[in-house]
C-alpha positions, 0 to 999 in steps of 0.5 A: 631127392624123391618122396619115398627116399626121403620117408625111408630116411625119416624112418632110418633116422627114427630107428636109430633115435629109438636104438640110442635111446634104448641102449642109454636107458638099458645102460643106465639100468644095467649100472643099477643092477650091477650095484644091487646085485653082487653077481649075475651068471648067464648059463647057455647065452650060446643059445641066444639066437643071433638074427630072426624072430624070436620070444623069450619066456621067462620065468620065475617071475621073482622080481617085477622090475628087476626080472626084465632088467637082469634079461634084457643086460643079459640078452644084449650082452651076449647077442647083441639084440634088443628085446621088446617087454609087454608090459600092464597098461596099468604099468604104462601110465605110471609117470615114472614107470611108463616112461622108462617101458616106452624108452626100451620099446615095450607094448602096452597090455589092457588087463580085464583086471585093472578095469573091475568095477562093481556090480549091483547085488550079490552072488553065490553057489546054490549047489556045490556040486556046480560051482560053475552055475552062479546064482544072483541075489538082487542081481541085473546080471542081463544088462550089467554081465556080457559074456566073455567077461571077468567076475571077480570075488577079490584078488584073495578068492579068484575070478573066473571068465563068464560063459553065459548070462541065463537071467538076471539071477543066474549066470554060468561060469566057462570054469569054476573059480580056480581058487578053492576058497572063492568057491567055499566062500561062495557056497557059504555066504553071499558076496559081493562082486566086480566086473570087467567086460573082455578087454579086446587085444587086437591092437596088441597082437598086431603090435607083436606081430609087426615086432616078430615079422620085422625080425624083433624079439619079445620078452614076456613073463608068461605067468602073468605076474611077480610071486615069491612062490617056490614053483611055477604059476600056470602059464597064460594063455597070451603066449601061446595066441602070440606065437601061433598067430605069428606063424599063422600069418607066416609059417615061414618066419622061422619064429623060435622060443627061447626058455629063461630061467630067472634064479636068485639066490634071495632075490629080495636082498642087497647085494644078492646073486643071480643066475639067468639059464638060457634054454635051447630055442624051439620052432613051434611044430607046424601041425599046431599051425595048422590046428590052430589055423580050424579056428575055435576048438581046434585054436584053443587046443593048439594053445594048450598043446603049446603052452604046454611045450613052453612050461616044459621047456621053462622048467629044464630052466629054473629051479621049481618046487612043490613048496619051501620046505622041499627045497630048503631039503634040496639045497641041504642034500646039494651041498651034502653032495660029494663031487668028484673035484673038492672045489666049489660050484659056481653058481651056473653049476649049482642051478643045474645040481638043484634042478637035478635034484628036484627031478629026482626027489620028485620021482621017487618021492614016496621011495622010503629012502627019500623019506628016511633022508629027507627026514634026516637032513630036517633033523639036520637042518634043525640042529644047525639052526639051533645053533646059529651055524650054516652047512659050510661051517660045519666042515671046518668046526676042529678047530682048537681053542686057542686058533679061534680065539685067535681069529675071533680077535684078528677078524673084529679087529679087522672088523673095526678098520673096514667099518672106520673106512666105510663109514663116511659113505654109511653116513652120507647114504643113510636116508637113502638105505632107511627109505627103500627099506621102508618104502619097500616093506610098505609096498610089499604089505599092499601087494600081499593084501591085493595078490591071491599067490604071493607068501610074503611079497618078497618079489615087490620088495627089490623092485621098490628098493632099486626104483625108490633108490633110482629117484632118492639118490641122485636128489640126495647127491645133489642136497649135498653138492649144493649144500657143501657148495652154499657153505664154500660161499658163505663162510668163504672156505675155498676162495681161489675156486672160482666158479662156484659150480665147479664146486658142485660138479667136484662133490657130484663125482666125489660122493658116488665115488664115496658111496662105492668105496664104502659098498665095497668095503662095507661087502667085505666088513658083512662077510667077516661080520657073518663069521664072527657068530660061529667063531663065538658059537665055538669058543661057548659050545661044547666041543663034543656038540660040534663034534657030533655035528660033525659026524651027523653031516659027515655020515648024510653026506655018504648017505646022500652021495650013494643015494644020488648015485644009486638013483641017478642013473634011472632018472638021467640015462646020461647021469655018468657022462654028465657029472663027470661034464659037469665037474670037468671045468669047476673053479673055486668060485662062491656060491649062494651061501655067501662063503668067503675067506672067512668062513673059518 
């Protein structure tokens, strides 16, 4: 065998081994994700290219660790393709996370913010009309600051890129701090600051180009970090540079970009639901590649235009709004809307309808009809909240008092039986539940303190629940199994079973089964438990109050339906055809309300 053949065989062996490790790790992580989520749906998975280089851009980045695993799982499940992620080098340096990232062929990315160091003196803005000009007090800009680097006044106040160092006490930013709070603080006071030199990402781009030119897939969350906001954060330029750089080297490589919408219902909660929506793949216009090749100004312009294309494509597969209150109004309006079918919508159609409602609301939000409807829906939501009811429960709130009492008694008895069945697994697994909750809350508090974009750091909670459970649950099972083995040996409980390691193996198999059984039983029990409160309220609240609430809902449903059917064709030319397609194949599936047979 020649040296060339040996080298080729060695490369093939290494590639096969890498693929095997990737598949095993993905399989392991997918089991965990399947346990965490009650339901994961894909929409538009047929659009995933079966071959050729692809960049999957995903948003919003609502869960640090979970997003990546969910997306990998759905892409592999529907197309058999394996993607490599771009991961912060700081994460790659963590023992467990870094090991897992390397197993799935991730590419480490150095970030300037991870290398920030305190500098001499303090900085301020001397002229509020020139927020891009930074003054220094006791500073040494000439020796400590380099153009192109990142200057920061804290995660809460923001950072900015340095364009020019004028003197030891003056420098000019490429653009003013994006965070207005940071600008106001610098105008008001002199602040300590940190600086990090510009990071050379040449090796990262080389790795990306090699992966794409070999027909591979790259996954990236272009917002640059996870968050729990209702809208998208501004996209980082890196994804556009990677796409344009790949085509600059080979414009005929047929690179495609696929937008992926990560849509969650209560993303931080155990046994919640998710929908991954794949948009239509698109190629980078040839004129942008030519503009990129002109260098300097052309590169920036091409990058900006491609970022706009990517942002627009992501908006077609995500549900985003200007604020949380608006999102709640949209969700309520979607429930009030009466579609042609009386069946409940599957998750994928819930996401689609929410997105269309937000698009219509955005266009007509200053219309007096929309303003009035928003106020009415907000008032209706407040009434539901005060009574402790959910919207879908109002529809069936006309049951007679004897029926309500009988349902309350029956379900309470059923809950007791289910609780007894779930008790052994619940007790055994309780240390994991308690530990994951406490650690995830602590990590969320730390992340919230260090971030300028997070609201309640819910994006961190699910990640740490899963990571802690991944490490603690197996250790706990081993402890129980070894404890059972020790007890059997110490008290001669099972003299016929030898060798003793068979007892350990038996419990290592049985304990996860007990836990899973408790999980499934508990899931049904929780649905029943949630239905008890509305039934109890129905026993205590006057029927007149419920009747008025039901009438309010009916009137709102009529108003919402008429307004959507009136304005819909103005927003979407294909409104009628799309509505027919949207509801043509609706099956009886639960949506984000956690509705079940126990609604009423």
